[in-house]
Structure formats: C-alpha cells, structure tokens
N, C-alpha and C positions, 0 to 999 in steps of 0.2 A: 600564606593561606594554606590550610590543610587540604590535601587532595581527597576528594570524595570518590570512592570506587564506583565504576559503572555497575549497573544492576542488570538483573535478568529481565527479558521482555515480559515475562509472566507477571512481574510485580505490579504493572499498572494497566495492562490491556484487558478490557472486558471485565473488570471487577465491578461489583455492585456499587452504584453511586457515581460512577464515572459518566460524565455527560459526553465526553469525547476522549478518544484514545490518541495520545500524542507521545511520540518517541523522539529522543535525541539519538540519532542513528550512530553518530561518531563525532567526537571533538577532542582536541588536545588541551582543553582548558583545565584549570585547577578544580573547578566546581561548576555546577549548573544551578546554583541557588537562585540566581537572578531569573533565569528562565522559569523555574518552578514557581517562583513567587508571582510572576506575570500570569501564568497559566492556571494558578491554583483554583480559580472559580469555575473553570470548565473542565479541568482534569486534575483531580486531587493528587495524583501521583504521575510523575513524568519519568519513566525509566531512561537510563543513560546507558547505551549499548556501545560495543566496540566493533561494529561491522566494518569489514575491510573489503570483502569481495561481493560479487553479485549474489552468490549463494548465501552468504551471511545475511544480506538484506532480505532476500526472498524467504529464508527460514524464520527470521525473527520479526519481520515487520508487516506480515500479510494482513494483520488485523487492525493496523493503525489507520487513522483518518488524517493525521498530521505528522509530518516528518521534518525534523530540523537536522541538516546534514553539514558536514565539513568536506570530507574527501570521498565518502562512499559513492560508488558508481551507480548512477541512475540511468541505466540503459533501457532500451525498448524491452528487452527480455525481462528486466527487473520490474519495470512499470506495469507490464501486462499481468504480473502476478501480485499486484497490490490492489485488489478489487475495491477496498474501502477508502483508499487514499483520495483526499480532496485537495491537499496542499503540501508542497515541498518548499521549504525555505532554506536557503544556503547561507551559512555564516560567511559574509564577505560579499565581494562584488562579482567575481567570476562565476559563471554557471556552465563552464565547458565540460563538467562531469555529468551533466544532465541532458538527456535527449529531449530537447524542448518540443520538437515536432510530435514525438510520440506522446508526451505528456498532454499536449493540446488535444490530440486526437482522443485521448482517454478522459478528457475533462478535468485534468489535474492542474491546478494553479501552481506555477513555479515562480517564486520570488527570490530576490536577493536583498542585500542591505547596502545600497550604493552610496550612502551619504554619511557613514559612520567615521571614516578616517580621511576625509578630503584634505584637511590641513596637515595631518601627519604625513601622508604620502607625498604631497607636494613639498612640504618642508624637507623631507628626506631626500627627494630628488634634487632640491636646491642645495642641500648640504653636500651631496655627492658632487654636484657640479662645481661648487666653490672649492671643494677639496682638490679637485683636478685642475681647474683653471688657475687657482692660486698656488698650485703645487704644494699644498699643505702636507699631504701624506709623504711625498718625496722629501720635503724639507725635514720633516720629523725623523725620517729614517737616516738621512745624511748627518744631521746634527748629532743624533745619538751614536753615530759611528765615528764621531770626532771631526766631521767636516763642516765647519762654520763658514759658509761662503754662499751668499745669496746668488752669486753668478752661476752657480751650478743649476739653478732653477730656471734659467732663461731658456726660451722666451716666455714672458708673462705679458698679457695684454689687458688693458682696462676693459671692463664689461661694456662701457658706454660706446665702444666701437665694434662690438660683437653682436651677432644675431643668434637667436635661439630658435630652433624649429620644434614645435610641439606636434607630435604625432598622436592625434586623438585629443580633441579639445572639449571633452565633457566636463563634469564637475572638477575632477582632479587636474586635468589639463588646463582648464580655465584658471584654477587657482595658481598653478605653476606659471602660466602666462602673466598673471597679475604680479607675482613676486619677481619674475625676471624683468618685467617692465619697470618695476620700482627701482631696479639696479641700473636702469638706463639702457637695457638691451633692446634691440629691435626684435619684435616677436613675429615669427612666421608660423603658420599652422596648416595642417592638412587633416581634413576629416570630411569624408563624403556624406556623412549622415547628419551634419550640423549646418544649419542655415547661417551663413556669414553675417547676416543682418542682426542676428541675436548676440553677437559678440562685440566687444569694445572696438572703437575705431583704431586703436593701436595694434590690433591683430590683423596681419595681412594673410589672407588665404591663398595658398599656392598648390601646385601639383606636388605629389610625393617626390618625384625626381628633382624638381626645382628646390624643394625644401632641403633635400639631402645635399645638393650641390652648394647651396648658399649659406647653410647654417654653420656656425662655429661650434655650436652645441646642439645635439639632437636628443630630445627627451621623449621617451615612449610612454604613452598613457592610453593606448587603445585596448579594447577587450581582445581576448583570444577566441577566435572562431575560425571557420573554414577559410575565410577571406584574409585573415591576418596571420595564420600559422606560417612561420618562416617568411613573413612579409619582407623582413630585412635579411635577404639572402646575400650571397657573395656579390651578385651583380649590383644590387642596390647599395650595399655597404661601400662598394668601390666608387660610388658616386660622391661620397663624402670627401671633404678636404683632408689632406694628410695632417693638417693642423687642428682638426676638429675632434670633439669628444662625443661619445655615445653614453647616454644614461637610460637604464631600463628599470622602472619600478612597477611594471604592469604584469606581464606574464613571460616566463622564460622562453617559451617556444615561438615567440614573435621574432626573436633574433636567432640567426644561424650561428651558433657558438663556434663551430669549426671555422667558418668563414671569418668570424671576428678574430679568432686566434691567429689566423694566417695574416690578417691585416696588421695586427700588433707585432707579429714576428718580423714582417717586412717593413715595419715603420711607415705604414701607409695610413695610420691613424694615431693621433696624439695620445689617446687613452680612452678608457671605458670604465663604467661603474655599473654593476648589476646587483639589484636586490633580489632578483629571481633567476632561476636557472631552469633549463629544460627538464632536468632530473634533480629532484630535491629529496634529501639533503645533498649538497655538493660534496664530492669526494676531494680530500686533500690533494689527490693526484690529478685533479682537473687541469688540463693544459693551460687554461687561462690564468690559473693561480700563480704561474711562474713569472708573470710580468709585473715590474715595478709600477707601471702606469695603469694597472688594473686594480680596481677596488671592488670588494664584494661584501654584502651583508646578508644575513640568513632570513630572507623574506620577512623583514621586520618593519618595513616602511609604514605599514598601517598602524603600528602599535604605539599606544600610550596607555597609561592606566585608565584614562577617561574614555578613549576610543574602544578599548576592550569591553568595558562595561556597557557602553552604548550599543555595541554590536550585539551582545547577548540580549539586551532588553528589546531591541528593535526586531530581532529574529523571532523572539517569542511573541511580541505584539502583533507581528504580521500573521503568524500562525493563528493566534487567537482571533484576529480580525476576520480571517477567511472562514474559520469554523463557526463563528457567530453569524455568518451570512452577510457580513459587511463587505464593502468594496475594498479589495486589496490595494495597498499603497504602492507596492514595489513589483507588481507582476511583470515578468519579462517575456512570457509566452502568451500570445493573444489567441482567443478562440471564441 
C-alpha cells in the first residue's frame, strides 16, 4: 500500500462546504483512506497531521470539531485551547494520553475502539504463553545450535494441571479465559470492576495476591490508569511461583520491568513475554532482552489485516456519530 503523506491543517478546516471540521491528529498507518470515506458526507476533506507535542496540537487543531488521535497528548492544557472540539476518538483501546476529567468538564466526548482486536490480542497472549510453557522458543534456539535433546527443555507440564490468572477480564481477558479453558486450564481472575456473575462458571474470581500466588501463568489484560500503573511491582511479582510465567499484552507500565528483570536474573520466575514496554520502541540494550526465557514483540498483538481496517473504520464511525448528534457507542468519559 502506498504511503499517503500527511497534510496541512489548512487543507480541510473551515473551507466552504465543510459541515464539520475533522482532523486526524497523528497516526502511523499507511493511509487514511478508510477514515476519509466514512467521513466524506460530513467532512469532504479530512487532513492528516503529524502532531507530536502539546504545542503541535494547540497550533494546528484549534478549529477542529472532531479529532482522531493515536499518540498525541490530550492534556488539560491542550483541551482548554480546543474551543470547538466536540469529540476525540483514539485509535485503539487505551486512553491514558487523554485527560478524561478535563474533557468531561469541557463537554468533549472521548471514545476509544475497544472491540476491534479482541481475538488478535487474546490469540497473541495465548501464543506467547504456549511458546513459553512448551519451551518452543528455547527448543528452536537449542536445535539450531546443534543440540537435539528434548531433556534440555525440562520441566514441561501439561496445561490440564495448570492454572492461569487473568488480570483484567473485560473483552480481551474474557477471550483469553475462554481459550485457556479450552486447553483444560483452571481459570482464575481478578477484576474489581467486573461482576463475577456476568462471567462463565469456569472462572474463579480471587484477590490479586491470591491470583499471583496460585497461577502458573499470569496474563495481563487490564487498562493503564492511576490504579494500575506499576500494579505488578517488585512486591507483587515476588508473590508469583518461581515456576510461573508472566504475559503482558496490555500496557507496558502496568509491570515494573526493573523488578521483572531482577526476578529473571535470580531465577525466581520461569519466564516472561511482553508485547508492550514502558518505553517504546524498546532499545536492543534493554536488560530484559538478555534472557533466554524472555520473549518480546513490538506492540503487535492487536494487529491483523482485518483488525487494522476495522480499527480505522470504527474510529471514523464514532467521530461521525457524535458530530451528527447521535449517541456515542464507545464513550469512556461520562458527563
């Protein structure tokens, strides 16, 4: 797919014939053709910007009614200088770059796209788990180095005698629970915002400490916010079994990476797999990358050809919905 260059904000804001001014503030996609097609009837031109800083957003987006964002910071300072803004939609699930309270006070709807990659993320978490528990990555490395000996992968346990702890059992966590249950694993879950009665009988709800102590695999699926930032710190991680594995496909800053590295160095954890890091992209010199029992992927769990297109379409549809005066489907800040 050819790359379409981002455009100047002047190209589509306040031009004659525009019913609404919508900007794509930033994104790393190859094109924004899908979004423009969805929004064509209310905004004939949707400029694609490259805003990275607060000042970029303030300077280029002050006239917009609708903003579609990826990484651009939406702080209180920024939001206060967007007088015409009615809706901000983020590509993806996490909205930790947006000041939700400030947006609500200013009457700006903030939405995400929570359901575009449910199966992709849970599949990726499952794949990471299997790669660790079945020692596939280690076996691949050893065989390619000339060591054909299954005994080097011991111990390996059958999944039917293992427990998985799901931290955050929303859409993705529930999908992961279902897939792990299909393998025969006992499913534990911790989520203070979910009613246990709404989940299948095979899910046992427990405290966070109990989940960490009992699980052979811990899979993280909670959002990043003030209550979950570094939730899995050194003290919490040390509750895990030395034979257990940690999987994180949610947000990097939920896990204290320094503490995780220490546990792996001290052999107090069997292994870990992260699709997300506190600072992205990850440096090749990252301490965690030295470990043979550590797997990493470049924040790609959400991705498939189908999910990428669905994400773009739904972000644009939510923007269009709000600007047409319809009820938003994915609003995350209530006012």
